[in-house]
Z-matrix of the N, CA and C atoms (Angstrom, degrees):
N
C 1 1.432
C 2 1.474 1 107.46
N 3 1.394 2 118.30 1 131.53
C 4 1.452 3 120.55 2 -174.40
C 5 1.509 4 109.06 3 -73.06
N 6 1.394 5 115.00 4 150.41
C 7 1.434 6 122.62 5 178.60
C 8 1.528 7 109.83 6 -70.84
N 9 1.314 8 117.62 7 141.13
C 10 1.478 9 118.43 8 173.47
C 11 1.460 10 108.96 9 -94.21
N 12 1.245 11 119.12 10 160.85
C 13 1.463 12 125.97 11 -176.70
C 14 1.524 13 110.45 12 -78.43
N 15 1.236 14 118.39 13 133.12
C 16 1.515 15 123.07 14 175.49
C 17 1.510 16 105.45 15 -92.50
N 18 1.399 17 110.47 16 167.81
C 19 1.501 18 115.51 17 177.25
C 20 1.534 19 111.27 18 -57.39
N 21 1.253 20 120.73 19 -40.19
C 22 1.483 21 124.85 20 -177.68
C 23 1.578 22 108.86 21 -65.77
N 24 1.292 23 118.24 22 -36.67
C 25 1.427 24 118.72 23 177.38
C 26 1.504 25 115.47 24 -69.36
N 27 1.336 26 114.35 25 -15.63
C 28 1.550 27 116.68 26 -177.70
C 29 1.571 28 108.84 27 -74.75
N 30 1.224 29 120.39 28 -29.44
C 31 1.456 30 119.15 29 -176.65
C 32 1.438 31 112.19 30 -59.00
N 33 1.369 32 114.30 31 120.96
C 34 1.461 33 119.89 32 179.18
C 35 1.541 34 114.33 33 89.36
N 36 1.344 35 116.64 34 -4.63
C 37 1.460 36 120.25 35 -178.81
C 38 1.532 37 115.25 36 -68.74
N 39 1.188 38 120.61 37 160.69
C 40 1.582 39 125.27 38 176.60
C 41 1.533 40 108.39 39 -71.91
N 42 1.288 41 113.13 40 163.40
C 43 1.471 42 121.77 41 173.50
C 44 1.539 43 109.82 42 -54.09
N 45 1.332 44 116.52 43 -43.70
C 46 1.471 45 122.57 44 177.67
C 47 1.532 46 110.75 45 -58.07
N 48 1.387 47 115.74 46 -46.05
C 49 1.405 48 119.79 47 -176.48
C 50 1.636 49 110.60 48 -67.01
N 51 1.263 50 113.83 49 -37.70
C 52 1.450 51 118.56 50 176.51
C 53 1.537 52 111.10 51 -64.74
N 54 1.381 53 118.60 52 -41.35
C 55 1.427 54 122.48 53 173.20
C 56 1.459 55 114.83 54 -59.29
N 57 1.354 56 115.76 55 -41.99
C 58 1.528 57 119.60 56 178.95
C 59 1.544 58 107.42 57 -66.89
N 60 1.302 59 118.40 58 -43.69
C 61 1.511 60 118.66 59 176.31
C 62 1.491 61 115.83 60 -62.76
N 63 1.357 62 116.02 61 -34.07
C 64 1.515 63 120.41 62 175.38
C 65 1.534 64 110.24 63 -61.14
N 66 1.336 65 117.56 64 -50.91
C 67 1.449 66 121.43 65 -175.34
C 68 1.563 67 109.08 66 -71.95
N 69 1.332 68 119.80 67 -33.50
C 70 1.459 69 118.87 68 172.61
C 71 1.459 70 115.55 69 -61.46
N 72 1.407 71 115.99 70 -40.16
C 73 1.440 72 124.57 71 177.21
C 74 1.492 73 111.26 72 -65.06
N 75 1.388 74 117.81 73 -40.25
C 76 1.484 75 119.23 74 173.44
C 77 1.498 76 113.38 75 -59.56
N 78 1.358 77 112.78 76 -44.23
C 79 1.501 78 116.19 77 -177.77
C 80 1.504 79 112.18 78 -65.96
N 81 1.413 80 117.38 79 -34.06
C 82 1.445 81 123.14 80 -177.57
C 83 1.514 82 110.24 81 -86.72
N 84 1.356 83 123.52 82 -7.93
C 85 1.405 84 123.59 83 -174.70
C 86 1.469 85 113.30 84 61.87
N 87 1.355 86 116.97 85 33.94
C 88 1.457 87 124.88 86 -175.61
C 89 1.524 88 112.44 87 -99.33
N 90 1.333 89 117.55 88 95.02
C 91 1.462 90 121.00 89 -172.74
C 92 1.494 91 109.49 90 -64.36
N 93 1.300 92 121.56 91 -40.52
C 94 1.458 93 123.14 92 -175.01
C 95 1.566 94 106.82 93 -62.26
N 96 1.286 95 117.89 94 -52.12
C 97 1.487 96 122.28 95 -177.41
C 98 1.460 97 105.75 96 -60.14
N 99 1.310 98 122.31 97 -46.27
C 100 1.474 99 124.21 98 -176.97
C 101 1.504 100 107.04 99 -58.99
N 102 1.253 101 120.54 100 -51.89
C 103 1.517 102 120.29 101 -176.51
C 104 1.490 103 114.17 102 -69.60
N 105 1.331 104 116.47 103 -19.06
C 106 1.519 105 119.72 104 172.01
C 107 1.514 106 109.27 105 -63.61
N 108 1.361 107 119.77 106 -28.30
C 109 1.405 108 123.85 107 -177.86
C 110 1.520 109 111.90 108 -73.15
N 111 1.248 110 116.56 109 -21.54
C 112 1.497 111 122.23 110 -177.37
C 113 1.490 112 114.12 111 -86.39
N 114 1.326 113 117.75 112 148.62
C 115 1.457 114 121.01 113 172.21
C 116 1.522 115 108.47 114 -69.31
N 117 1.272 116 116.74 115 159.24
C 118 1.465 117 121.13 116 -178.48
C 119 1.559 118 110.88 117 -93.24
N 120 1.340 119 115.25 118 7.46
C 121 1.481 120 124.35 119 179.56
C 122 1.544 121 107.83 120 -68.84
N 123 1.275 122 117.38 121 133.09
C 124 1.437 123 121.70 122 178.57
C 125 1.533 124 116.69 123 -72.99
N 126 1.335 125 118.29 124 -2.62
C 127 1.445 126 123.27 125 175.43
C 128 1.498 127 112.07 126 -96.86
N 129 1.373 128 121.53 127 7.62
C 130 1.418 129 118.91 128 175.76
C 131 1.468 130 112.68 129 -63.74
N 132 1.333 131 119.13 130 156.40
C 133 1.430 132 123.20 131 -175.12
C 134 1.469 133 112.39 132 -136.87
N 135 1.315 134 115.78 133 143.88
C 136 1.467 135 118.93 134 173.86
C 137 1.529 136 110.87 135 -141.38
N 138 1.299 137 117.25 136 131.90
C 139 1.470 138 124.87 137 178.27
C 140 1.499 139 106.99 138 -122.73
N 141 1.406 140 113.92 139 112.91
C 142 1.420 141 121.07 140 176.30
C 143 1.486 142 107.13 141 -81.82
N 144 1.344 143 120.33 142 158.07
C 145 1.548 144 121.89 143 179.73
C 146 1.526 145 112.37 144 -50.16
N 147 1.261 146 119.06 145 121.09
C 148 1.425 147 124.98 146 175.66
C 149 1.531 148 114.49 147 73.92
N 150 1.377 149 114.80 148 8.16
C 151 1.439 150 117.34 149 -176.13
C 152 1.471 151 114.28 150 -104.37
N 153 1.353 152 120.57 151 -177.85
C 154 1.433 153 124.25 152 177.48
C 155 1.519 154 110.52 153 -83.93
N 156 1.324 155 113.63 154 170.84
C 157 1.386 156 121.34 155 173.77
C 158 1.627 157 112.30 156 -74.28
N 159 1.301 158 114.97 157 121.64
C 160 1.485 159 118.07 158 -175.66
C 161 1.587 160 104.65 159 -105.77
N 162 1.211 161 119.98 160 130.69
C 163 1.425 162 126.15 161 -171.72
C 164 1.544 163 110.68 162 -122.61
N 165 1.323 164 117.51 163 129.34
C 166 1.485 165 122.55 164 172.97
C 167 1.581 166 114.06 165 98.40
N 168 1.230 167 112.00 166 155.28
C 169 1.513 168 120.02 167 -174.61
C 170 1.545 169 110.81 168 -59.46
N 171 1.386 170 119.31 169 -51.53
C 172 1.355 171 122.51 170 -175.45
C 173 1.565 172 114.31 171 -68.14
N 174 1.297 173 119.12 172 -32.88
C 175 1.417 174 122.21 173 174.80
C 176 1.503 175 113.61 174 -69.90
N 177 1.343 176 113.68 175 -41.10
C 178 1.474 177 117.06 176 179.73
C 179 1.502 178 109.76 177 -67.73
N 180 1.344 179 115.98 178 -43.96
C 181 1.456 180 122.30 179 175.26
C 182 1.541 181 113.06 180 -53.09
N 183 1.343 182 115.55 181 -43.48
C 184 1.459 183 120.54 182 179.58
C 185 1.521 184 111.48 183 -65.33
N 186 1.338 185 118.91 184 -39.09
C 187 1.440 186 117.77 185 -177.72
C 188 1.551 187 108.96 186 -69.97
N 189 1.242 188 116.38 187 -43.83
C 190 1.567 189 117.99 188 176.26
C 191 1.518 190 112.35 189 -60.19
N 192 1.292 191 113.55 190 -38.03
C 193 1.496 192 119.35 191 178.16
C 194 1.514 193 107.99 192 -60.63
N 195 1.322 194 118.77 193 -48.47
C 196 1.444 195 121.54 194 177.33
C 197 1.474 196 113.13 195 -59.49
N 198 1.339 197 116.70 196 -44.23
C 199 1.451 198 122.61 197 179.55
C 200 1.532 199 111.55 198 -60.76
N 201 1.405 200 114.37 199 -43.41
C 202 1.450 201 115.87 200 179.96
C 203 1.556 202 112.11 201 -71.68
N 204 1.239 203 118.13 202 -22.64
C 205 1.493 204 119.15 203 178.03
C 206 1.544 205 112.15 204 -63.49
N 207 1.408 206 116.73 205 -16.69
C 208 1.393 207 119.93 206 171.30
C 209 1.465 208 114.82 207 -103.06
N 210 1.285 209 118.62 208 11.83
C 211 1.484 210 125.51 209 177.99
C 212 1.490 211 108.89 210 115.99
N 213 1.339 212 113.60 211 175.38
C 214 1.516 213 122.05 212 -179.94
C 215 1.473 214 106.90 213 -77.72
N 216 1.373 215 113.96 214 172.14
C 217 1.398 216 122.72 215 173.26
C 218 1.501 217 108.99 216 -119.07
N 219 1.309 218 117.38 217 117.67
C 220 1.402 219 123.67 218 -179.97
C 221 1.554 220 106.54 219 -88.38
N 222 1.298 221 115.10 220 95.95
C 223 1.499 222 123.33 221 178.33
C 224 1.443 223 115.52 222 -126.86
N 225 1.213 224 114.02 223 132.94
C 226 1.546 225 124.98 224 179.59
C 227 1.521 226 111.92 225 -119.41
N 228 1.307 227 118.37 226 122.29
C 229 1.486 228 120.00 227 175.46
C 230 1.526 229 110.90 228 -73.24
N 231 1.251 230 119.49 229 135.86
C 232 1.423 231 125.11 230 179.20
C 233 1.524 232 108.31 231 -135.42
N 234 1.284 233 115.30 232 157.20
C 235 1.448 234 122.46 233 173.50
C 236 1.565 235 108.66 234 53.50
N 237 1.237 236 119.85 235 50.77
C 238 1.477 237 124.99 236 178.66
C 239 1.447 238 112.50 237 -68.85
N 240 1.330 239 115.25 238 129.24
C 241 1.499 240 122.73 239 175.28
C 242 1.477 241 106.21 240 -114.45
N 243 1.330 242 121.67 241 123.40
C 244 1.436 243 125.82 242 -170.44
C 245 1.507 244 110.09 243 -114.92
N 246 1.362 245 116.37 244 140.06
C 247 1.504 246 122.62 245 167.14
C 248 1.509 247 101.43 246 -130.24
N 249 1.390 248 113.72 247 108.32
C 250 1.468 249 120.98 248 -176.05
C 251 1.499 250 110.00 249 -111.51
N 252 1.365 251 113.92 250 140.62
C 253 1.510 252 120.60 251 173.60
C 254 1.572 253 107.38 252 -134.77
N 255 1.209 254 117.64 253 -178.16
C 256 1.527 255 120.70 254 -174.51
C 257 1.532 256 113.51 255 -60.90
N 258 1.379 257 117.72 256 -33.86
C 259 1.493 258 116.50 257 -175.06
C 260 1.569 259 110.53 258 -132.66
N 261 1.330 260 115.10 259 11.43
C 262 1.501 261 117.08 260 176.60
C 263 1.499 262 107.56 261 -150.86
N 264 1.331 263 113.14 262 154.37
C 265 1.461 264 120.27 263 -179.18
C 266 1.623 265 104.33 264 -145.69
N 267 1.338 266 112.66 265 137.57
C 268 1.460 267 115.81 266 174.92
C 269 1.523 268 108.97 267 -127.21
N 270 1.382 269 113.75 268 120.46
C 271 1.480 270 121.54 269 -176.50
C 272 1.500 271 108.28 270 -110.28
N 273 1.352 272 120.48 271 122.29
C 274 1.459 273 123.47 272 168.71
C 275 1.502 274 106.69 273 -102.10
N 276 1.373 275 114.76 274 125.34
C 277 1.394 276 120.47 275 -173.82
C 278 1.568 277 110.12 276 -129.18
N 279 1.314 278 114.77 277 151.59
C 280 1.483 279 118.20 278 165.73
C 281 1.516 280 103.94 279 -101.38
N 282 1.366 281 111.99 280 118.03
C 283 1.488 282 117.80 281 179.60
C 284 1.563 283 109.61 282 -90.75
N 285 1.303 284 116.48 283 127.21
C 286 1.466 285 121.51 284 167.65
C 287 1.509 286 104.06 285 -90.22
N 288 1.296 287 117.71 286 120.79
C 289 1.477 288 122.79 287 -172.16
C 290 1.523 289 109.14 288 -120.60
N 291 1.298 290 117.09 289 130.54
C 292 1.467 291 122.05 290 170.76
C 293 1.475 292 108.45 291 -125.55
N 294 1.326 293 115.24 292 101.65
C 295 1.386 294 125.47 293 -177.61
C 296 1.539 295 110.72 294 -84.45
N 297 1.351 296 112.99 295 122.60
C 298 1.448 297 118.35 296 -175.84
C 299 1.540 298 109.16 297 -92.28
N 300 1.342 299 116.28 298 118.63
C 301 1.437 300 123.86 299 -179.02
C 302 1.552 301 111.17 300 -120.66
N 303 1.323 302 117.56 301 172.24
C 304 1.463 303 119.18 302 175.23
C 305 1.454 304 111.77 303 -58.84
N 306 1.266 305 120.90 304 -31.03
C 307 1.507 306 123.32 305 -177.86
C 308 1.511 307 113.78 306 -93.12
N 309 1.364 308 114.99 307 10.05
C 310 1.466 309 120.89 308 177.14
C 311 1.520 310 115.36 309 112.09
N 312 1.309 311 116.27 310 -179.37
C 313 1.456 312 117.39 311 -178.69
C 314 1.572 313 113.98 312 -75.05
N 315 1.328 314 114.09 313 141.34
C 316 1.540 315 117.54 314 174.91
C 317 1.554 316 102.10 315 -120.17
N 318 1.303 317 113.29 316 135.65
C 319 1.443 318 120.82 317 179.41
C 320 1.463 319 110.76 318 -99.27
N 321 1.385 320 117.95 319 147.79
C 322 1.461 321 119.88 320 177.97
C 323 1.547 322 105.05 321 -156.50
N 324 1.321 323 115.86 322 166.00
C 325 1.477 324 121.84 323 171.38
C 326 1.465 325 108.45 324 -121.04
N 327 1.329 326 117.13 325 139.27
C 328 1.426 327 121.82 326 -179.96
C 329 1.522 328 108.49 327 -133.68
N 330 1.326 329 116.91 328 140.92
C 331 1.449 330 123.29 329 174.66
C 332 1.475 331 104.73 330 -96.78
N 333 1.281 332 117.66 331 129.16
C 334 1.472 333 121.63 332 -179.59
C 335 1.515 334 112.35 333 -136.21
N 336 1.294 335 114.54 334 144.39
C 337 1.465 336 123.20 335 170.44
C 338 1.521 337 108.92 336 -114.76
N 339 1.308 338 115.52 337 123.65
C 340 1.513 339 117.79 338 177.94
C 341 1.577 340 106.68 339 -118.26
N 342 1.333 341 111.41 340 131.08
C 343 1.489 342 120.07 341 -177.04
C 344 1.489 343 109.09 342 -113.34
N 345 1.352 344 114.45 343 130.63
C 346 1.548 345 121.28 344 -177.82
C 347 1.451 346 106.36 345 -120.07
N 348 1.371 347 114.13 346 146.94
C 349 1.427 348 120.20 347 171.68
C 350 1.543 349 106.05 348 -128.12
N 351 1.380 350 116.95 349 146.82
C 352 1.367 351 118.74 350 170.99
C 353 1.503 352 110.45 351 -85.99
N 354 1.378 353 113.29 352 120.45
C 355 1.411 354 122.51 353 -172.56
C 356 1.574 355 108.04 354 -111.80
N 357 1.307 356 114.96 355 178.47
C 358 1.475 357 119.05 356 178.43
C 359 1.569 358 110.04 357 -65.59
N 360 1.380 359 115.01 358 -23.03
C 361 1.520 360 119.81 359 172.08
C 362 1.482 361 116.82 360 -87.87
N 363 1.371 362 113.53 361 -0.59
C 364 1.525 363 116.29 362 -178.24
C 365 1.505 364 106.26 363 113.32
N 366 1.375 365 116.59 364 -167.88
C 367 1.458 366 119.52 365 178.27
C 368 1.433 367 110.84 366 -72.35
N 369 1.402 368 114.99 367 135.40
C 370 1.524 369 120.07 368 175.11
C 371 1.462 370 110.44 369 -142.54
N 372 1.331 371 112.88 370 151.28
C 373 1.498 372 118.51 371 177.32
C 374 1.527 373 111.44 372 -70.00
N 375 1.298 374 118.50 373 136.08
C 376 1.481 375 119.98 374 176.89
C 377 1.524 376 110.61 375 -118.19
N 378 1.353 377 116.39 376 -16.12
C 379 1.453 378 120.57 377 177.94
C 380 1.558 379 110.08 378 -152.29
N 381 1.351 380 116.16 379 141.07
C 382 1.437 381 124.35 380 172.87
C 383 1.491 382 105.17 381 -135.17
N 384 1.260 383 122.67 382 115.86
C 385 1.419 384 126.58 383 -176.75
C 386 1.567 385 109.05 384 -125.60
N 387 1.281 386 118.46 385 106.81
C 388 1.471 387 126.87 386 -175.34
C 389 1.469 388 111.92 387 -109.41
N 390 1.361 389 115.32 388 134.78
C 391 1.469 390 120.09 389 176.91
C 392 1.490 391 110.77 390 -124.79
N 393 1.318 392 118.45 391 146.10
C 394 1.472 393 116.15 392 176.82
C 395 1.440 394 113.34 393 -58.91
N 396 1.297 395 122.35 394 141.40
C 397 1.469 396 126.32 395 -177.68
C 398 1.563 397 108.91 396 -129.56
N 399 1.259 398 111.72 397 -165.37
C 400 1.525 399 117.80 398 179.74
C 401 1.516 400 105.79 399 -151.95
N 402 1.213 401 114.97 400 167.45
C 403 1.503 402 120.74 401 178.58
C 404 1.610 403 106.91 402 -61.87
N 405 1.283 404 118.77 403 -26.47
C 406 1.454 405 124.80 404 177.50
C 407 1.479 406 112.20 405 -52.90
N 408 1.399 407 113.83 406 -34.79
C 409 1.428 408 117.39 407 -174.53
C 410 1.522 409 111.24 408 -75.71
N 411 1.306 410 120.39 409 -1.28
C 412 1.454 411 123.06 410 175.94
C 413 1.549 412 108.65 411 -59.85
N 414 1.331 413 114.50 412 -24.36
C 415 1.429 414 119.54 413 177.13
C 416 1.518 415 111.56 414 -95.00
N 417 1.292 416 121.31 415 139.43
C 418 1.386 417 120.78 416 -175.53
C 419 1.568 418 109.82 417 -107.68
N 420 1.293 419 117.41 418 153.21
C 421 1.444 420 122.73 419 174.40
C 422 1.515 421 106.21 420 -99.16
N 423 1.267 422 116.16 421 111.80
C 424 1.414 423 121.45 422 179.35
C 425 1.563 424 116.06 423 -105.93
N 426 1.346 425 111.40 424 6.28
C 427 1.465 426 119.60 425 -179.82
C 428 1.575 427 107.00 426 -121.41
N 429 1.328 428 114.96 427 164.61
C 430 1.402 429 116.81 428 177.97
C 431 1.490 430 114.62 429 -61.59
N 432 1.413 431 119.00 430 124.03
C 433 1.471 432 116.51 431 -177.36
C 434 1.522 433 113.09 432 -68.71
N 435 1.299 434 119.73 433 160.79
C 436 1.423 435 126.23 434 -179.21
C 437 1.510 436 110.53 435 -71.63
N 438 1.413 437 115.73 436 -38.63
C 439 1.407 438 119.10 437 -178.63
C 440 1.487 439 111.02 438 -118.28
N 441 1.299 440 118.99 439 129.37
C 442 1.466 441 123.74 440 177.38
C 443 1.620 442 107.02 441 -111.07
N 444 1.257 443 113.69 442 146.07
C 445 1.534 444 119.77 443 179.76
C 446 1.532 445 110.80 444 -78.41
């Protein structure tokens, strides 16, 4: 079984390594490892599917603590689209999510954007914005859509 990254191993990692550690922590229900992926900046933001904008370390921690009180979240990022720069990275992913509940697993698809900044502590997440998706989003539109909003 491969070793998972600890909080100490996160320091200095790449944005990709922080993203891997974030999803590993979600699947393990490990709040400490998950929060080690985040910047300690009070302007960090998180939007869970269908939820409000959550701002700040303590607020984000509290939401994940509440989520983990109901079990872990088995989420895998797929179809990652990356825009990388020297001190920032934006990853748009399709998350395949299997939520474990008392009545068994529930599958869902989520579209998420993860934003990372290179900080004094290394790469850290500064934003996670997730929106409800569907299996139809497995296909991407690479052409100009017929209807714009």
